[in-house]
C-alpha positions in Angstrom: 126.0 109.5 177.7 122.7 108.7 176.1 123.6 110.6 173.0 126.9 108.7 172.7 125.2 105.3 173.0 122.6 106.4 170.4 125.4 107.6 168.1 127.3 104.3 168.6 124.2 102.3 167.8 123.5 104.3 164.7 127.1 103.8 163.5 126.9 100.1 164.1 123.6 99.9 162.2 125.1 101.8 159.2 128.2 99.6 159.3 126.2 96.4 159.3 124.1 97.6 156.4 127.3 98.3 154.4 128.6 94.8 155.1 125.2 93.3 154.1 125.3 95.3 150.8 128.8 94.0 150.1 127.6 90.4 150.5 124.7 90.7 148.0 124.9 88.2 145.2 124.9 89.5 141.6 124.4 86.8 138.9 125.3 89.2 136.1 127.7 87.7 133.7 128.1 84.5 131.6 127.5 81.2 133.2 128.3 77.7 131.9 126.2 74.9 133.4 126.5 71.2 133.5 123.0 69.8 133.3 122.0 66.2 133.9 118.5 65.1 133.1 116.6 61.8 132.7 116.7 62.5 128.9 120.5 63.2 128.7 123.0 65.9 129.6 124.2 69.2 128.2 126.3 72.3 128.8 124.2 75.4 128.2 125.4 79.0 128.5 123.4 81.6 130.3 124.2 85.3 129.8 122.5 87.1 132.8 121.9 90.7 133.8 120.5 91.5 137.3 119.1 94.7 138.5 119.2 96.2 142.0 115.9 94.7 142.9 116.9 91.1 141.9 115.2 91.0 138.6 117.1 88.8 136.1 117.0 89.0 132.3 119.2 87.5 129.7 119.6 84.6 127.2 119.9 80.9 127.2 122.0 79.1 124.5 122.2 75.3 124.4 120.8 72.1 123.0 117.3 73.6 123.1 118.4 76.5 120.9 118.5 80.1 122.0 115.9 81.9 124.1 115.4 85.1 126.1 114.9 84.4 129.8 113.6 86.1 132.9 113.9 85.4 136.5 114.6 86.7 140.0 116.9 86.2 142.9 116.5 86.9 146.6 119.4 86.3 149.0 121.1 83.4 147.3 118.0 81.6 145.9 117.1 82.2 142.3 114.4 81.2 139.7 115.0 81.4 135.9 112.5 80.5 133.2 112.2 80.6 129.4 110.4 78.8 126.6 112.2 76.4 124.3 110.7 74.2 121.5 107.2 75.2 122.9 108.1 73.9 126.4 108.4 75.9 129.5 111.9 75.5 131.0 112.6 76.3 134.7 115.8 76.5 136.7 115.5 76.8 140.5 118.6 76.9 142.6 121.0 78.7 144.9 124.4 80.3 144.6 127.2 79.6 147.1 130.9 80.5 146.6 130.4 81.5 143.0 128.8 78.2 142.1 125.1 77.8 141.2 123.3 74.5 141.6 119.8 73.2 141.7 117.0 71.5 139.8 115.5 72.1 136.4 112.6 70.9 134.3 111.6 71.0 130.7 107.8 71.0 130.7 106.7 67.5 131.5 109.4 66.0 129.2 112.4 66.0 131.5 113.7 66.8 135.0 117.2 67.1 136.2 119.9 68.8 138.2 122.6 71.4 137.3 125.7 73.0 138.6 127.5 75.9 137.0 130.3 78.5 137.2 130.6 82.0 136.0 132.8 82.3 133.0 136.0 84.2 133.8 136.4 87.4 131.7 
């Protein structure tokens, strides 16, 4: 009986691990954002690649030009940063139901909020 309960617990553990892996968020793809700042608004495009450890790389294209970016994600919380026109730009947010949202800042020049969706292929 003890072996059976151990086997059942092991199967439950493996099954719950599989479910967790299926729910992992992957930001890879092209995202279009709506950004609102105290200096104006814009609709930049982010092309993101995410590795298995949550490291993010990619590009930003928008009113600030084009720049390579880096970042990370853990669970559904992410951080992305790049440099544009000699200013550090940071996006911090979360992803829920295929929508990203959060706060951003362009050096000391502007702060704002953003929402975005993955572009359909």
